[in-house]
N, C-alpha and C positions, 0 to 999 in steps of 0.2 A: 503494499502500498505505502505510495507518495505521500513525504510527511505537510504538512500543511503550512505554510509560506505566512499568515497573514502575520502582518509586525513593523514594526518600524526601521528601517535600518537604517545607517547613519554615514556617511562618506568614509571611505578610508586611503584607499591611492589606489592609484590608476596604471599602469605599463602601455604602450605601446597605441597608444588611442589617438596617436598624431596621423600613423601609420595607416592605423579604418579610417580615419575621417581622409583622408587627402585617397582611398580607396574607395568611397563614395562621392570624391568630387567636389569636399567641400572646399568653400575658395577659405582662402588665407585671413583673409579674417574671422571672418562664424569660425573656422580652426582656433585662432588665438584667447577665443572669448572663449570656446567652450571650453579646451584648454585650462583654461585658469576657476570652470565651477569647481564644485564638489557635494553635485547631488547624494539626494538623498533618496529612495525607493519608502514607497507606503504598500503592503500589497494586503488585501483584503480576499481570505479567499473562503469559498461558502462551495462547499463543495464542486462541481466541478465546472463551476464560474469566481474567475477572478478577476480581478480589478487591479492596473498594476498600477502607483501614481508615481512622475521620477517627477523628483521636487526638485529646483533649483532659483536662484536669488533673481534668472535672468529671462527663465518660463518652468514651467509644469509642461507635464504628458501624459494625461492620462489617456492606458489602454484597456480598454473590457472586452474581457472574453470568455465564450462556452474552450474549455479546453478540448482539441478534438473535431471543434470544428471549423471552416474553413472562412474568412471574410476579408472583406474590403477596407485595409488598412489603411491610414488619411496619416503617412510622414511629413504633408507639404508645411508643416511648422518644424520641424527636426532636417532633411534636405529635399522638399521640394519636390514630395513623390506619394505615387500609392503604386501599392503593393495588394497580392494575394497572399493572406498568414494564416498560418495553423501552427497551431502550438499542444505541443504536449506530451507527454510522460513518458521518458525512456532511465525507468527504472524511476531513479531518487533523483528525476535532474529533467526540470521543464525546462523544454526546450522546440524554438521558436524559427522554424523556414517561411523566407516572407521568397516571396517570390513576384518579382519584376525587371525593368527597365534594370537593375546589377543582380547579375546571375551571383548563386551560391550567398547567399546574404543569409543572416537571422544572431542570432544570440541562444543564450542559456544560464538559467541559475540552477543553484543548488545549495546547500547549506551546509557550512563546516561549522560545528560546533554554532555556536549564536553568534558567524561569518555569512553571511549571505555573499554570495560572488555570482557573478555578474561577468560571462567571457561575448563579446563580439564577432564577428567576422563578415569578407565577402570578396567574393573573386577579384584578385589584385591585389591583396592584404598579405604578405606570405607569414604573416604570423598574429597570431590569435590576439587582438584589442581586451587585457582586461581589466575589469574595475573590481575591489572589495571594497566591501560597505557591511556593516560590524550592525548588528539587534542592541 
């Protein structure tokens, strides 16, 4: 049974984020702003329904979905794109696959102790970008 991810998680650190943003063709000015942010995560996990809020001083992003059900995700406020998204469980990891303009794009959340991990990837990005946030 997958873990319940409900909680508020505070930013700890990130690595390779600029590489990830470059792979998404985010312009340099926006990349510099994004690298200064220390986003927190607030997750409400009720059965198969999840709301994941990414919270920062610059802008917030709310993703609401049913696990296992594909939906159109509007990422215009993030990188100007839309994509078809599906989020599923792979054992104890929540895995997102985003199909659209940028191939091989997605993310993965998992818990280690009280720390929530986020790994992001996209085509053109040789290394996964990682963000660490703790409860």
